[in-house]
C-alpha positions as CSV (number, residue, x, y, z in Angstrom):
1,M,123.7,127.0,103.6
2,K,122.1,124.1,105.3
3,R,118.6,124.3,106.7
4,S,117.5,123.4,110.2
5,K,114.1,122.7,111.3
6,R,112.6,123.5,114.7
7,L,110.7,120.3,115.6
8,V,107.0,120.8,115.9
9,Q,106.5,118.1,118.5
10,T,104.1,115.3,117.6
11,A,103.2,115.4,121.3
12,F,101.5,118.8,120.6
13,C,99.3,117.0,118.1
14,L,98.4,114.3,120.6
15,S,97.7,116.7,123.4
16,A,95.3,118.6,121.1
17,A,93.6,115.3,120.3
18,A,93.5,114.5,124.0
19,S,91.9,117.8,124.8
20,L,89.1,117.0,122.4
21,I,88.7,113.6,124.0
22,F,88.3,115.0,127.5
23,T,85.8,117.6,126.4
24,G,83.9,114.8,124.6
25,S,83.4,116.7,121.4
26,V,84.0,119.9,119.5
27,S,81.6,121.9,117.4
28,A,82.1,122.7,113.7
29,Q,83.3,126.2,114.8
30,G,85.9,124.7,117.1
31,N,84.2,125.6,120.3
32,S,83.8,122.8,122.9
33,K,80.2,121.8,122.8
34,A,78.7,118.3,123.6
35,P,76.0,117.6,121.0
36,S,73.1,115.5,121.9
37,P,73.5,111.8,120.9
38,N,71.5,110.8,117.9
39,A,68.3,109.1,119.0
40,G,67.9,105.4,118.3
41,K,70.2,102.7,117.1
42,A,72.6,102.9,114.1
43,K,71.2,101.2,111.1
44,N,74.2,101.8,108.9
45,V,77.9,101.8,109.7
46,I,80.5,103.3,107.4
47,L,84.0,102.6,108.7
48,F,87.0,104.4,107.1
49,V,90.5,103.1,107.6
50,G,93.4,105.4,106.6
51,D,96.0,102.7,106.7
52,G,99.1,103.9,108.5
53,M,97.5,107.4,109.0
54,G,98.7,108.6,112.4
55,T,98.1,112.0,114.1
56,A,101.0,113.7,112.4
57,A,100.0,112.4,109.0
58,R,96.5,113.8,109.5
59,D,98.1,117.1,110.4
60,A,100.2,117.1,107.3
61,I,97.2,116.4,105.2
62,R,95.3,119.2,106.9
63,L,98.0,121.7,106.6
64,S,98.4,121.0,102.9
65,T,94.6,121.0,102.2
66,V,92.9,123.6,104.5
67,G,95.8,125.3,106.4
68,F,96.3,126.1,110.0
69,N,92.7,126.8,111.0
70,G,90.8,124.7,108.5
71,K,89.2,121.3,109.1
72,L,89.3,118.2,107.0
73,Q,86.1,116.3,106.5
74,M,87.6,113.6,108.7
75,D,88.4,116.1,111.5
76,D,85.1,118.0,111.4
77,M,83.4,115.4,113.5
78,P,82.0,115.8,117.1
79,Y,83.7,112.9,118.9
80,V,87.4,112.0,119.1
81,G,89.2,109.0,120.5
82,L,92.7,107.5,120.6
83,L,93.3,103.8,119.8
84,R,96.1,101.7,121.3
85,T,97.4,99.6,118.4
86,H,99.6,96.8,119.8
87,S,98.9,93.3,118.7
88,T,100.4,90.3,120.6
89,T,103.6,92.2,120.1
90,T,104.5,95.9,120.6
91,V,104.1,97.0,116.9
92,T,101.2,95.6,114.9
93,D,100.8,94.9,111.3
94,S,97.6,95.7,109.3
95,A,96.3,92.1,109.5
96,A,96.4,91.9,113.3
97,A,95.1,95.5,113.7
98,A,92.2,95.0,111.4
99,T,91.3,91.7,113.1
100,A,91.2,93.5,116.4
101,I,88.9,96.1,115.0
102,A,86.7,93.7,113.1
103,S,86.4,91.0,115.7
104,G,87.4,92.5,119.1
105,V,90.4,90.2,119.7
106,K,94.2,90.7,119.8
107,T,96.1,88.4,117.6
108,Y,99.6,87.8,116.1
109,N,100.9,89.8,113.1
110,G,99.9,88.3,109.8
111,A,96.7,86.7,111.2
112,V,93.4,87.5,109.4
113,G,90.2,86.8,111.2
114,V,91.7,84.3,113.7
115,D,92.8,84.7,117.3
116,A,96.3,84.0,118.7
117,N,95.4,80.3,118.8
118,K,94.5,80.4,115.1
119,K,90.8,79.9,115.8
120,P,88.3,81.8,113.6
121,V,86.6,84.8,115.3
122,K,83.3,86.3,114.1
123,T,83.6,89.7,112.4
124,L,81.4,92.8,112.3
125,L,80.6,92.1,108.7
126,E,79.5,88.6,109.4
127,I,77.2,89.8,112.2
128,A,75.8,92.4,109.9
129,K,75.0,89.6,107.4
130,E,73.3,87.6,110.1
131,K,71.1,90.7,110.8
132,G,70.0,90.9,107.2
133,K,72.2,93.9,106.4
134,S,74.0,94.4,103.1
135,T,77.8,94.5,103.3
136,G,80.7,96.0,101.3
137,L,84.4,96.3,101.2
138,V,86.2,99.1,99.3
139,T,90.0,99.7,99.1
140,T,92.7,101.2,96.9
141,S,94.8,98.1,97.8
142,Q,94.1,94.6,96.7
143,I,90.5,93.8,97.7
144,T,92.0,90.7,99.4
145,D,94.7,92.6,101.3
146,A,94.9,92.4,105.0
147,T,92.6,95.2,106.1
148,P,89.5,94.3,104.1
149,A,90.3,90.6,104.5
150,A,90.0,90.8,108.3
151,F,86.3,91.8,107.9
152,A,85.2,88.8,105.8
153,S,87.7,85.9,105.9
154,H,89.6,83.7,108.3
155,V,93.2,82.6,107.3
156,E,96.3,82.0,109.4
157,D,98.5,83.9,107.0
158,R,97.5,87.2,105.2
159,S,99.4,86.0,102.1
160,K,96.7,83.5,101.2
161,Q,94.8,86.1,99.1
162,S,93.1,83.6,96.8
163,D,91.7,81.8,99.8
164,I,90.4,85.1,101.0
165,A,88.7,85.9,97.7
166,K,87.0,82.5,97.8
167,Q,85.7,83.2,101.3
168,Y,84.3,86.5,100.2
169,L,82.2,84.8,97.6
170,E,81.1,82.1,100.1
171,K,80.0,84.8,102.5
172,K,78.3,86.7,99.6
173,V,79.8,90.1,100.5
174,D,77.5,92.3,98.4
175,V,80.0,94.9,97.1
176,L,83.7,94.3,96.6
177,L,85.7,97.1,94.9
178,G,89.5,97.5,94.7
179,G,92.6,96.1,93.1
180,G,94.1,92.6,93.2
181,E,92.8,91.0,90.1
182,D,95.9,88.7,90.0
183,F,94.5,86.6,92.9
184,W,91.2,85.9,91.2
185,Y,92.6,84.3,88.1
186,P,94.9,81.2,88.0
187,Q,98.5,81.5,86.7
188,G,98.4,81.6,82.9
189,T,94.9,83.0,82.7
190,P,95.3,86.8,82.5
191,G,92.3,88.9,83.3
192,P,91.2,92.2,81.7
193,H,94.3,93.8,83.2
194,P,97.3,92.3,81.3
195,D,100.0,90.3,83.0
196,Q,103.4,91.9,83.2
197,P,102.2,95.5,82.7
198,A,104.8,98.1,81.8
199,E,104.4,99.9,85.1
200,D,105.3,96.7,87.0
201,P,106.4,93.6,85.0
202,S,106.4,91.5,88.1
203,E,102.6,91.5,88.3
204,G,100.6,88.7,86.8
205,S,97.8,86.2,87.5
206,K,98.7,83.9,90.4
207,G,95.4,82.6,91.9
208,T,95.3,79.3,93.6
209,Q,91.6,78.7,93.8
210,G,90.6,78.5,90.1
211,N,88.9,81.2,88.1
212,L,87.1,83.1,90.9
213,V,85.8,85.8,88.6
214,E,83.8,83.2,86.7
215,K,82.7,81.8,90.1
216,A,81.5,85.3,91.1
217,K,79.5,85.7,87.9
218,Q,77.8,82.4,88.5
219,L,76.8,83.7,91.9
220,G,75.2,86.7,90.4
221,Y,77.9,89.3,90.8
222,Q,78.3,92.0,88.1
223,F,82.0,92.1,87.2
224,V,83.4,95.5,86.4
225,T,86.9,96.5,85.5
226,N,86.9,100.3,85.1
227,K,85.2,103.5,86.1
228,E,82.7,103.5,83.3
229,E,81.6,100.0,83.9
230,L,81.3,100.7,87.6
231,S,79.1,103.7,87.0
232,K,76.7,101.6,84.8
233,A,76.5,98.7,87.2
234,K,73.0,98.2,88.6
235,N,72.0,97.6,92.2
236,G,72.9,94.1,93.4
237,R,76.2,92.3,94.0
238,I,79.2,94.0,92.4
239,L,82.8,92.7,92.0
240,G,85.1,95.5,90.8
241,L,88.8,94.7,90.2
242,F,90.6,97.8,88.9
243,A,94.3,96.8,88.9
244,N,96.5,93.8,89.0
245,E,97.5,94.5,92.6
246,E,97.4,97.8,94.4
247,M,95.7,100.7,92.6
248,F,99.1,102.6,92.6
249,Q,102.7,101.8,92.3
250,Q,105.5,101.9,94.8
251,R,108.9,102.1,93.0
252,E,112.5,101.5,94.0
253,E,114.1,104.7,95.1
254,G,114.9,106.9,92.1
255,Q,112.2,105.4,89.9
256,G,109.4,107.4,91.3
257,D,106.2,106.2,93.1
258,L,102.8,106.7,91.5
259,Y,99.4,107.3,93.1
260,N,97.0,107.0,90.2
261,P,93.9,104.8,90.9
262,T,92.0,104.4,87.7
263,V,88.8,104.5,89.8
264,P,89.1,107.1,92.6
265,L,88.2,106.1,96.1
266,V,85.4,108.7,96.2
267,D,83.8,107.1,93.2
268,M,84.0,103.6,94.6
269,T,82.6,104.9,97.9
270,K,79.6,106.6,96.2
271,K,78.8,103.5,94.2
272,A,79.0,101.3,97.3
273,L,76.7,103.6,99.3
274,D,74.2,103.9,96.4
275,T,74.0,100.1,96.1
276,L,74.1,99.1,99.8
277,S,71.6,101.7,100.9
278,T,68.7,100.0,99.0
279,N,68.5,97.5,101.8
280,K,65.9,98.7,104.3
281,K,67.7,96.8,107.1
282,G,70.8,98.8,106.6
283,F,74.4,98.0,105.8
284,F,78.0,97.7,106.9
285,L,80.7,99.3,104.7
286,M,84.4,99.4,105.3
287,V,86.4,101.8,103.1
288,E,90.2,101.7,103.1
289,E,92.8,104.1,101.7
290,E,96.0,102.0,101.4
291,G,98.1,104.7,99.9
292,T,98.6,106.5,103.2
293,D,100.4,103.4,104.4
294,E,102.3,102.3,101.3
295,M,103.6,105.8,100.5
296,A,104.6,106.3,104.1
297,H,106.6,103.0,103.9
298,E,108.4,104.6,101.0
299,N,108.8,107.8,103.1
300,N,107.1,109.7,100.3
301,A,105.3,112.5,102.0
302,K,103.9,114.1,98.9
303,L,102.0,111.0,97.9
304,T,101.1,110.1,101.5
305,I,99.4,113.5,101.7
306,K,97.7,113.0,98.2
307,A,96.3,109.7,99.3
308,G,95.0,111.2,102.5
309,Q,93.3,114.0,100.5
310,E,91.5,111.3,98.4
311,L,90.4,109.6,101.6
312,D,89.0,112.9,102.9
313,K,86.9,113.3,99.7
314,A,85.4,109.9,100.3
315,V,84.7,110.8,104.0
316,G,82.8,113.9,102.7
317,V,80.6,111.7,100.6
318,A,79.8,109.5,103.6
319,K,79.0,112.5,105.8
320,E,76.6,113.9,103.2
321,F,74.9,110.5,103.1
322,A,74.7,110.5,106.9
323,K,73.0,113.9,106.9
324,K,70.2,112.4,104.8
325,H,70.2,109.2,106.8
326,P,70.7,110.2,110.5
327,D,70.6,106.5,111.6
328,T,74.1,106.2,110.1
329,L,77.4,106.0,112.1
330,V,80.5,107.3,110.3
331,L,84.0,106.5,111.8
332,V,87.4,107.4,110.5
333,L,90.5,105.7,112.1
334,A,93.8,104.2,111.4
335,D,95.0,100.6,112.0
336,H,98.5,101.8,113.0
337,E,101.0,104.6,112.3
338,T,103.6,104.2,109.5
339,G,106.9,106.0,109.1
340,G,107.2,107.7,112.4
341,L,106.2,110.9,110.5
342,T,106.7,114.3,112.1
343,I,106.2,117.8,111.0
344,E,109.1,120.3,111.1
345,E,109.6,124.0,110.4
346,A,112.2,125.1,107.9
347,D,115.1,127.3,108.6
348,D,118.8,127.1,107.8
349,K,120.1,123.8,109.3
350,D,119.6,120.2,108.3
351,E,119.2,117.7,111.2
352,S,118.2,114.7,109.0
353,G,120.0,111.8,107.5
354,D,120.1,110.9,103.9
355,G,118.5,108.2,101.7
356,I,115.0,107.0,102.0
357,S,114.4,108.7,105.3
358,K,115.6,112.2,104.4
359,E,113.3,115.0,105.0
360,D,110.5,115.8,102.5
361,G,109.5,119.2,101.4
362,P,108.9,122.0,101.6
363,F,105.1,121.8,101.4
364,A,103.0,124.8,101.2
365,I,100.5,125.4,104.0
366,A,97.2,126.3,102.5
367,N,95.8,129.8,102.9
368,S,99.2,131.1,104.1
369,K,102.7,131.9,103.0
370,D,104.2,129.4,105.3
371,Q,105.7,126.0,104.6
372,F,106.5,122.8,106.5
373,Y,108.8,119.8,106.1
374,V,108.1,116.2,106.9
375,D,110.7,114.0,108.5
376,W,110.6,110.3,109.1
377,T,112.1,108.0,111.7
378,T,111.4,104.6,110.1
379,S,110.2,103.0,106.9
380,G,108.1,100.6,108.9
381,H,105.2,100.8,111.4
382,S,105.5,102.5,114.8
383,G,103.7,101.6,118.1
384,V,102.0,104.9,118.8
385,D,98.3,105.5,119.4
386,V,96.2,106.6,116.5
387,P,93.2,109.0,116.3
388,L,89.6,108.1,115.7
389,T,86.9,110.6,114.8
390,A,83.1,109.8,114.8
391,T,79.8,111.3,113.8
392,G,76.2,110.2,113.6
393,S,74.2,107.6,115.5
394,G,76.2,106.1,118.3
395,A,79.2,108.4,117.8
396,E,79.3,109.3,121.5
397,L,80.5,105.8,122.2
398,F,83.8,106.5,120.7
399,A,85.1,109.4,122.9
400,G,88.0,108.3,125.0
401,V,91.3,106.3,125.0
402,Y,90.9,102.6,124.5
403,E,92.3,99.4,122.9
404,N,91.5,99.0,119.2
405,T,89.4,96.0,120.1
406,Y,86.9,98.4,121.6
407,V,85.8,99.6,118.1
408,H,84.2,96.2,117.5
409,D,82.4,96.3,120.9
410,A,81.2,99.9,120.4
411,I,79.8,99.2,116.9
412,L,77.9,96.3,118.3
413,K,76.5,98.7,121.0
414,A,75.6,101.2,118.3
415,W,73.6,98.5,116.6
416,G,72.0,97.5,119.8
417,I,73.6,94.1,119.9
418,K,74.9,92.5,123.1
419,K,78.4,91.1,122.8
């Protein structure tokens, strides 16, 4: 007998988020209560990007992890906002969205750190550097992928990943942790991660700017390639490249996707915080979970949820840091939504199509006997608004509905910097 699913409307999720916005905040117990803004300016900013993680994805992660009435670390924050995500077209890509967040300007899809006229625009990370703060970029994608790239480079096309890596070194970004070794070594010069690995024989060194790992070492970076080396790295500049490309594998349908970072996002986040926090002037850190986007592109709900759970662990580490350092602002947002994901209830009919976009599930709802299904409407991005949650110094600036460019402006305000 076929199963049918009564659609749990994504609009319900958005209306719940909107109710939080209009109350301004919510207490840890779920009761509406506006906390007093943290006194003083934010010294440190920790910005988490769950790439592609829209409202329904956050709900799927929550249901699987803490159930109906529980709260994820990323949800248990006092201020909530909604970001409009369009670029110069209706549906953004990660490059344009990250540029809007990092620099406060709308641009074309594929643009990194440049405006619609291809002119470089100053980023939050560059401003932090000018103020004497330490800076870091952490991701489970290539460290030179679109989202981190938009915070510390300026290229007309996101595919120029070796150019991006070179600019990171020129800007002396203090901590760089992620995948993407292939863009740091020229073709024919494999790094510690072998070319043509069994899990993806298409991967191999392809850099266009010479041996940038050697260049990094000359500039004083500690180069690490695995979890053990990262744990032993001393304070100072660190370059960690932990995979040829992304720190997971998306496979053709039937071969099976893999989410298996050799260095978990939570460990990279801990190390970045330990290192950057030695600067008395503060720091700016961007942490991205890419698996929430890439697995949603594959319409793989199981691994989209798993990647989101790993992101949530990293958010928990940041919140603990912020408790000890109250002049810290912690933000969790998405650049856009991926997959048109929705949550459905199972019964005896099947309303879905087949192939990559067929329904996923069932998934157990934590702390209950209930289950849910995930359905998809696309394998690409959608143009819906995405949620933002905030805690710490300056968090009250982020309650509301606004363009994604406002994130840049509000972080400057939290720092006490006039635009």
